[in-house]
LUMGU-523413 format. One record per residue (C-alpha): chain; residue number from 1; x, y, z. Coordinates in Angstrom, 1 decimal, padded with zeros to 4 digits. Last residue first. Layout:
% residues N
(A NUM (X Y Z)) ...
% end
This chain:
% residues 352
(A 352 (-007.9 -015.8 -021.6)) (A 351 (-007.3 -016.1 -017.9)) (A 350 (-008.3 -019.5 -016.3)) (A 349 (-011.5 -019.8 -014.5)) (A 348 (-011.6 -022.3 -011.5)) (A 347 (-008.3 -021.0 -010.3)) (A 346 (-006.3 -023.7 -008.4)) (A 345 (-007.2 -023.3 -004.8)) (A 344 (-005.6 -021.4 -001.9)) (A 343 (-006.9 -020.9 001.7)) (A 342 (-005.7 -017.9 003.7)) (A 341 (-005.5 -018.5 007.4)) (A 340 (-007.5 -018.6 010.6)) (A 339 (-008.8 -022.0 009.7)) (A 338 (-012.4 -021.1 010.7)) (A 337 (-012.1 -017.5 009.5)) (A 336 (-011.0 -018.5 006.0)) (A 335 (-009.4 -015.7 003.9)) (A 334 (-009.4 -016.1 000.2)) (A 333 (-007.0 -017.0 -002.6)) (A 332 (-007.8 -018.4 -006.0)) (A 331 (-004.9 -019.6 -008.2)) (A 330 (-003.4 -019.0 -011.6)) (A 329 (-005.5 -016.1 -012.8)) (A 328 (-002.6 -013.7 -013.1)) (A 327 (-004.0 -011.6 -010.2)) (A 326 (-004.1 -014.7 -008.1)) (A 325 (-000.4 -015.3 -008.7)) (A 324 (000.2 -011.7 -007.7)) (A 323 (-001.8 -012.3 -004.5)) (A 322 (000.4 -015.4 -003.8)) (A 321 (003.6 -013.2 -004.1)) (A 320 (002.1 -010.6 -001.8)) (A 319 (001.3 -013.3 000.7)) (A 318 (004.9 -014.6 000.4)) (A 317 (006.3 -011.2 001.5)) (A 316 (007.7 -007.9 000.2)) (A 315 (007.7 -008.9 -003.4)) (A 314 (010.4 -007.7 -005.8)) (A 313 (011.0 -010.9 -007.7)) (A 312 (014.1 -011.9 -005.7)) (A 311 (012.1 -011.1 -002.6)) (A 310 (009.8 -014.0 -003.3)) (A 309 (012.6 -016.4 -002.2)) (A 308 (013.2 -019.7 -003.9)) (A 307 (016.7 -021.2 -003.5)) (A 306 (015.5 -024.8 -003.2)) (A 305 (012.9 -024.6 -006.1)) (A 304 (010.9 -027.8 -005.9)) (A 303 (011.1 -028.3 -002.1)) (A 302 (011.2 -024.6 -001.8)) (A 301 (007.6 -024.4 -003.1)) (A 300 (006.5 -026.7 -000.2)) (A 299 (008.4 -024.5 002.2)) (A 298 (006.4 -021.4 001.0)) (A 297 (003.2 -023.3 001.5)) (A 296 (003.8 -023.7 005.2)) (A 295 (001.1 -021.2 006.2)) (A 294 (-000.8 -020.2 003.1)) (A 293 (-003.4 -022.9 003.3)) (A 292 (-003.9 -025.8 000.9)) (A 291 (-006.9 -027.9 002.0)) (A 290 (-005.8 -031.5 001.6)) (A 289 (-007.8 -034.0 -000.5)) (A 288 (-004.6 -035.4 -001.9)) (A 287 (-005.6 -034.0 -005.3)) (A 286 (-006.0 -030.5 -003.6)) (A 285 (-002.4 -030.8 -002.3)) (A 284 (-001.1 -031.5 -005.8)) (A 283 (-003.1 -028.6 -007.3)) (A 282 (-001.7 -026.2 -004.8)) (A 281 (001.9 -027.3 -005.4)) (A 280 (001.4 -027.1 -009.2)) (A 279 (000.1 -023.5 -008.9)) (A 278 (003.1 -022.5 -006.8)) (A 277 (005.4 -024.2 -009.3)) (A 276 (003.8 -022.2 -012.1)) (A 275 (004.2 -018.9 -010.3)) (A 274 (007.9 -019.8 -009.6)) (A 273 (008.5 -020.6 -013.3)) (A 272 (006.8 -017.3 -014.3)) (A 271 (009.1 -015.4 -012.0)) (A 270 (012.3 -016.9 -013.4)) (A 269 (013.7 -013.3 -013.9)) (A 268 (014.7 -013.6 -017.5)) (A 267 (011.7 -012.2 -019.3)) (A 266 (009.5 -009.1 -019.7)) (A 265 (011.6 -006.9 -017.5)) (A 264 (009.7 -004.2 -015.5)) (A 263 (009.7 -000.6 -016.3)) (A 262 (011.7 002.6 -015.5)) (A 261 (012.2 005.4 -018.0)) (A 260 (015.6 006.9 -018.0)) (A 259 (016.5 010.4 -016.5)) (A 258 (020.1 011.1 -017.7)) (A 257 (019.0 012.9 -020.8)) (A 256 (015.3 013.9 -020.7)) (A 255 (012.3 012.2 -022.2)) (A 254 (013.4 008.8 -021.1)) (A 253 (015.6 006.1 -022.8)) (A 252 (015.0 002.7 -021.4)) (A 251 (015.6 000.9 -018.1)) (A 250 (014.3 -002.5 -017.0)) (A 249 (013.7 -003.5 -013.4)) (A 248 (014.6 -006.4 -011.1)) (A 247 (016.7 -008.2 -013.7)) (A 246 (019.8 -008.1 -011.5)) (A 245 (021.5 -006.0 -014.1)) (A 244 (018.5 -003.6 -014.1)) (A 243 (018.8 -003.4 -010.3)) (A 242 (022.4 -002.4 -010.5)) (A 241 (021.6 000.1 -013.3)) (A 240 (019.1 001.8 -011.0)) (A 239 (021.5 001.9 -008.1)) (A 238 (024.1 003.6 -010.3)) (A 237 (021.5 006.1 -011.4)) (A 236 (020.8 006.9 -007.8)) (A 235 (024.4 007.8 -007.2)) (A 234 (027.5 006.6 -005.3)) (A 233 (025.9 003.3 -004.4)) (A 232 (026.9 001.2 -001.3)) (A 231 (023.4 000.6 000.1)) (A 230 (023.5 003.5 002.5)) (A 229 (024.8 005.6 -000.4)) (A 228 (021.3 005.1 -002.0)) (A 227 (019.9 007.5 000.6)) (A 226 (016.4 007.2 002.1)) (A 225 (016.0 009.3 005.2)) (A 224 (012.8 010.9 003.9)) (A 223 (011.2 007.5 003.8)) (A 222 (008.0 007.1 001.8)) (A 221 (008.3 010.6 000.3)) (A 220 (012.0 009.9 -000.4)) (A 219 (011.1 006.8 -002.3)) (A 218 (008.5 008.7 -004.3)) (A 217 (011.0 011.3 -005.3)) (A 216 (013.5 008.7 -006.3)) (A 215 (010.9 006.9 -008.4)) (A 214 (009.9 010.1 -010.1)) (A 213 (013.6 010.8 -011.0)) (A 212 (013.9 007.3 -012.5)) (A 211 (011.0 008.1 -014.9)) (A 210 (007.6 006.3 -014.9)) (A 209 (005.9 006.7 -018.3)) (A 208 (002.2 007.1 -018.3)) (A 207 (-001.0 006.3 -016.4)) (A 206 (000.4 008.0 -013.3)) (A 205 (-001.4 006.0 -010.7)) (A 204 (-000.9 002.4 -011.6)) (A 203 (002.6 002.9 -013.0)) (A 202 (003.6 004.8 -009.9)) (A 201 (002.4 002.0 -007.7)) (A 200 (004.3 -000.6 -009.7)) (A 199 (007.4 001.5 -009.6)) (A 198 (007.1 001.9 -005.8)) (A 197 (006.4 -001.8 -005.2)) (A 196 (009.5 -002.7 -007.3)) (A 195 (011.7 -000.2 -005.6)) (A 194 (010.7 -001.4 -002.1)) (A 193 (011.1 -005.1 -003.0)) (A 192 (014.6 -004.4 -004.5)) (A 191 (015.5 -002.4 -001.4)) (A 190 (014.5 -005.3 000.8)) (A 189 (016.7 -007.6 -001.4)) (A 188 (019.5 -005.1 -001.2)) (A 187 (019.3 -005.1 002.6)) (A 186 (019.6 -008.9 002.5)) (A 185 (022.7 -008.3 000.3)) (A 184 (024.6 -007.4 003.5)) (A 183 (027.7 -009.3 002.7)) (A 182 (026.1 -012.8 002.7)) (A 181 (022.7 -014.1 002.2)) (A 180 (021.7 -017.5 003.7)) (A 179 (018.7 -019.1 002.1)) (A 178 (015.5 -018.4 004.2)) (A 177 (014.4 -021.5 006.0)) (A 176 (015.0 -020.1 009.5)) (A 175 (013.3 -016.9 008.5)) (A 174 (010.2 -018.9 007.4)) (A 173 (010.3 -020.9 010.7)) (A 172 (010.3 -017.7 012.8)) (A 171 (007.7 -015.9 010.7)) (A 170 (005.2 -018.7 011.0)) (A 169 (003.5 -017.8 014.3)) (A 168 (003.9 -014.0 013.6)) (A 167 (002.1 -014.5 010.3)) (A 166 (-000.7 -016.3 011.9)) (A 165 (-001.2 -013.4 014.3)) (A 164 (-001.2 -010.9 011.4)) (A 163 (-003.7 -013.0 009.4)) (A 162 (-006.0 -013.1 012.4)) (A 161 (-005.8 -009.3 012.8)) (A 160 (-006.8 -008.8 009.2)) (A 159 (-004.0 -007.4 007.0)) (A 158 (-003.1 -003.9 005.7)) (A 157 (000.5 -003.6 004.4)) (A 156 (-000.5 -002.8 000.8)) (A 155 (-003.9 -001.2 000.6)) (A 154 (-006.9 -003.4 000.1)) (A 153 (-008.5 -002.9 003.6)) (A 152 (-008.1 000.9 003.3)) (A 151 (-010.4 001.0 000.3)) (A 150 (-009.0 003.7 -001.9)) (A 149 (-011.4 005.9 -003.9)) (A 148 (-010.6 008.0 -006.9)) (A 147 (-012.2 011.0 -008.5)) (A 146 (-014.7 010.9 -005.7)) (A 145 (-018.5 011.0 -005.9)) (A 144 (-018.8 007.4 -006.9)) (A 143 (-016.9 006.3 -003.7)) (A 142 (-019.3 008.1 -001.3)) (A 141 (-022.8 006.8 -002.1)) (A 140 (-022.1 003.2 -001.3)) (A 139 (-021.4 004.2 002.3)) (A 138 (-018.1 003.0 003.7)) (A 137 (-018.1 000.9 006.9)) (A 136 (-017.5 -002.5 005.3)) (A 135 (-014.9 -001.2 002.9)) (A 134 (-012.8 000.9 005.4)) (A 133 (-012.4 004.3 003.8)) (A 132 (-010.1 006.5 001.7)) (A 131 (-011.5 009.1 -000.7)) (A 130 (-009.4 010.9 -003.3)) (A 129 (-010.6 014.3 -004.6)) (A 128 (-009.0 016.3 -007.4)) (A 127 (-009.6 020.0 -007.0)) (A 126 (-011.1 022.1 -009.7)) (A 125 (-013.2 024.2 -007.3)) (A 124 (-016.3 022.2 -008.4)) (A 123 (-014.4 019.1 -007.4)) (A 122 (-014.0 020.5 -003.9)) (A 121 (-017.8 021.3 -003.8)) (A 120 (-018.7 017.7 -004.9)) (A 119 (-016.5 016.2 -002.3)) (A 118 (-017.9 018.4 000.5)) (A 117 (-021.4 017.5 -000.6)) (A 116 (-020.4 013.7 -000.3)) (A 115 (-019.1 014.2 003.3)) (A 114 (-022.3 013.0 004.9)) (A 113 (-021.8 009.7 003.0)) (A 112 (-019.4 008.6 005.8)) (A 111 (-016.7 006.2 004.8)) (A 110 (-013.9 008.5 005.9)) (A 109 (-010.4 009.7 005.0)) (A 108 (-010.8 012.7 002.6)) (A 107 (-007.8 013.2 000.4)) (A 106 (-007.7 016.6 -001.3)) (A 105 (-005.5 017.1 -004.4)) (A 104 (-004.1 020.1 -006.2)) (A 103 (-003.0 022.4 -003.4)) (A 102 (-001.2 025.3 -005.0)) (A 101 (-004.3 027.4 -004.8)) (A 100 (-004.0 027.7 -001.0)) (A 99 (-006.7 030.0 000.3)) (A 98 (-009.8 028.8 -001.4)) (A 97 (-009.2 025.0 -001.1)) (A 96 (-007.7 025.6 002.4)) (A 95 (-010.9 027.2 003.6)) (A 94 (-012.9 024.4 002.0)) (A 93 (-011.0 021.7 003.8)) (A 92 (-011.1 023.5 007.2)) (A 91 (-014.9 024.0 006.9)) (A 90 (-015.5 020.4 005.9)) (A 89 (-013.3 019.1 008.8)) (A 88 (-015.0 021.4 011.3)) (A 87 (-018.5 020.4 010.2)) (A 86 (-017.8 016.6 010.3)) (A 85 (-016.1 016.8 013.7)) (A 84 (-019.0 018.8 015.1)) (A 83 (-021.5 016.4 013.6)) (A 82 (-019.7 013.5 015.3)) (A 81 (-019.5 015.3 018.6)) (A 80 (-023.3 016.0 018.9)) (A 79 (-023.7 019.1 021.1)) (A 78 (-026.1 019.6 024.0)) (A 77 (-023.3 019.8 026.6)) (A 76 (-019.9 019.6 024.8)) (A 75 (-017.9 016.6 023.7)) (A 74 (-014.5 017.7 022.5)) (A 73 (-013.4 017.8 018.9)) (A 72 (-009.6 018.2 019.1)) (A 71 (-007.8 018.7 015.7)) (A 70 (-004.6 016.6 015.7)) (A 69 (-002.1 017.8 013.2)) (A 68 (-000.4 014.8 011.6)) (A 67 (003.4 014.8 011.7)) (A 66 (003.7 011.0 011.5)) (A 65 (005.0 010.8 015.0)) (A 64 (001.9 012.7 016.1)) (A 63 (-000.3 010.2 014.3)) (A 62 (001.2 007.2 016.3)) (A 61 (001.0 009.1 019.6)) (A 60 (-002.7 010.0 019.0)) (A 59 (-003.5 006.5 018.0)) (A 58 (-002.3 005.2 021.4)) (A 57 (-004.4 007.8 023.2)) (A 56 (-007.5 007.4 021.1)) (A 55 (-010.6 008.1 023.3)) (A 54 (-009.2 011.3 024.8)) (A 53 (-008.5 012.3 021.3)) (A 52 (-012.1 013.4 020.6)) (A 51 (-011.6 013.3 016.8)) (A 50 (-010.3 015.1 013.7)) (A 49 (-007.1 014.4 011.8)) (A 48 (-005.1 016.9 009.7)) (A 47 (-002.1 016.4 007.4)) (A 46 (-001.2 019.1 004.9)) (A 45 (001.8 018.9 002.5)) (A 44 (001.4 015.4 001.2)) (A 43 (003.7 015.3 -001.8)) (A 42 (002.5 013.2 -004.8)) (A 41 (000.8 010.1 -006.1)) (A 40 (003.2 007.3 -005.0)) (A 39 (003.6 009.0 -001.6)) (A 38 (-000.2 008.8 -001.3)) (A 37 (-000.1 004.9 -001.3)) (A 36 (002.7 004.9 001.2)) (A 35 (001.0 007.4 003.5)) (A 34 (-002.2 005.3 003.4)) (A 33 (-000.4 002.1 004.3)) (A 32 (001.5 004.0 007.0)) (A 31 (-001.5 005.4 008.8)) (A 30 (-002.4 002.3 010.8)) (A 29 (-005.8 001.8 012.3)) (A 28 (-005.9 -000.7 015.2)) (A 27 (-007.0 -004.3 014.8)) (A 26 (-009.9 -006.6 014.2)) (A 25 (-010.2 -005.9 010.5)) (A 24 (-013.9 -005.0 010.2)) (A 23 (-014.8 -003.8 013.6)) (A 22 (-011.4 -002.3 014.6)) (A 21 (-010.6 -000.8 011.2)) (A 20 (-014.1 000.7 010.9)) (A 19 (-013.8 002.1 014.4)) (A 18 (-010.5 003.8 013.6)) (A 17 (-011.6 005.1 010.2)) (A 16 (-014.9 006.7 011.4)) (A 15 (-013.2 008.1 014.6)) (A 14 (-010.5 009.6 012.5)) (A 13 (-012.4 011.6 010.0)) (A 12 (-009.0 012.2 008.4)) (A 11 (-008.1 015.1 006.1)) (A 10 (-005.0 014.9 003.9)) (A 9 (-004.0 017.8 001.7)) (A 8 (-001.9 016.8 -001.4)) (A 7 (000.4 018.6 -003.8)) (A 6 (000.5 016.5 -007.0)) (A 5 (003.7 016.6 -009.0)) (A 4 (004.2 019.0 -011.9)) (A 3 (006.5 021.5 -010.2)) (A 2 (009.4 019.2 -009.6)) (A 1 (011.9 020.4 -007.0)) 
% end
């Protein structure tokens, strides 16, 4: 087992997160986007969540399945439940910081500025602190106090409730239009998307070279049942070489023999062509005085690239592909409450 990976303790001020997700995103809080983001940073060895669980029956079951220890904060006569939860969380976090030196990173899930002193104290104890909160319910004082702050709304896999409903409406037609894939290669497309997202996350968080061994560890943290043999490969290196041959990733010599560095190919995948077609489709719809929305846009792209699928480029869905086009400065993308969908426009400011 690697000794240089982060060892993470996760503490959730659950009522703050759950209410924030409900009010801002219109849905229930989901732990998986946070778990996946942390899996790209290290091993989560402590998981604790604090709330009066009588108010969160469904959430309690979800968290238990994810091996989160539920700390009960009951309402007592003359006591303020919120303050009791805050105090208990802070005491437990500091106790672990003193007792378990092997813990390198503390993740505090809350948007409450009352936890700012805890963050400062943990950093004084030479612990890295990552905050997680819903954007609209996060105090402006909290993120600057942390070493890193993740807005739950922006994590991969988190969508507004209206976007999720719209996605369900269009999923059947999208699946019907998907090119037929034989011999189980659909699983390989999903694997390609998973590996691409994992490598991208590791590159964002590590600030250095991403080795194949690091990718394997991150995949196992996301899904402990992961086994390359399930996809027909005898070893992880064989899987990596297959993805390189498919132009999903690019391998180069790493710091240790048999552990190559993993990156992304700079050419040959057809991704730039697909982005350009998306931009052209949006521009054509705008010229027709139509308001391009995400639903149905994939079919418009397929009229120009019949075998188009975003999974070929390692994206989990078409929304993720569109967000990548926005990151490249090709289009603008924003949610429209009236339309109940994402609206796209050709970017008003092109990248330099």
